[in-house]
N, C-alpha and C positions, 0 to 999 in steps of 0.2 A: 603443308605447314606454314604459318602466317610469315610474311616478311615485316621487316622494320628497317627504316632508313632516316638518315639526318645527314646535314651537311655541317661541316666546320670550316672556317676560314682561317687558313695559315697566317702567321706573322711573316712579311716578306723577308725579313732577315733570317728566318728558320726554315724556309721551305724546304732548302736542300737536305738540310740533316733530317727534318721529317720525313721526305721522300725515302732519302737512303735508311733511316730505321724501318720503314715499313717495307722497303724492297728487300732488306736483309736482315729481319729481325733478330733478337737477343735467342740465344738458345733457349728451347722450352717454352717461350713466351706463346706461341701458336697453340702448343699443347694444351696452357694454362686457359686459354680462350676456349679451346674445346671443352674442356675440363669445367669451366663455368657454366657451358650449355650454348654457347653461340655455334650455330652450326652455317655452313656455306657463308660466311664471312668474307666480304670483298669491300675494296677501299678504291675508289676511282679517283684521278685528279683532273681538274680544268683550272688551270692557273693555280691562282693560291686556295680555290676552293677544294674540297676534298668531300667526297659523296660516300658515305657506309651503309652497306647492306647487309643484313643477317636474316637467319631463319631461326625462330625459337618458338616454343610452345608457348602461348600467352600466359600460363602459370608460371613459366619459368622465366620470365624477362626479368623481374625484380631478383629473383634467385641468382640470376647470371651477374648483374650489377653489384650484388651484394658480396659476391665472391671475389668480385676484381676489386672491390674495396678493401678485402681483408685478406688476400693472399699476397704475402711479401714480395714474390717476384713483380706481380701484376700491379703493386702498389708503386713499386721503383719505376715500371715502365709509364704509369700513368704520371708520377710526379716530373717526370721528364717530357712527356707529350704535352701534357694539359698547358704547361707554360709556353708551348708553341702556338697555340691557337689563340684567337681574339676571345677574349672572356673566358678563357681556360672553361673547364668542366670539373663536377664534382660528383663522385660516385655514391656521396651520403644523401644528395638530392633524391626525393623520389622519382622525378624525371630527370636525371642527368644531361638527357638529349632532348630537344623539341623534335619528336617524330614526325616524320612527312605523312602526308595522307596518301594513299594509295588511290589513285584515280583509274587506274587501267591494268587489268591484267586478263592473259587467258591461260 
């Protein structure tokens, strides 16, 4: 299954809260991400930068982001977290995140 990855820079004043939210997510939010279609989602931290990777069938990526935009719990989560990152993000965009190019795998 294809992997998708991107990075976001977290605002310095928000890093502790952002990390804490992801280390102890709200009840039900992980299940909502799975319901959206994200599989094997991971977030890695390097200072103020976070690296996100997930697996998803190509035809379901847009559907997964549409789910996130339309689900009430996901909208609440996104409303909080998008304010913590440089530039924010918006699931209404065709490509809410600039996916990284995969250059090596085995």
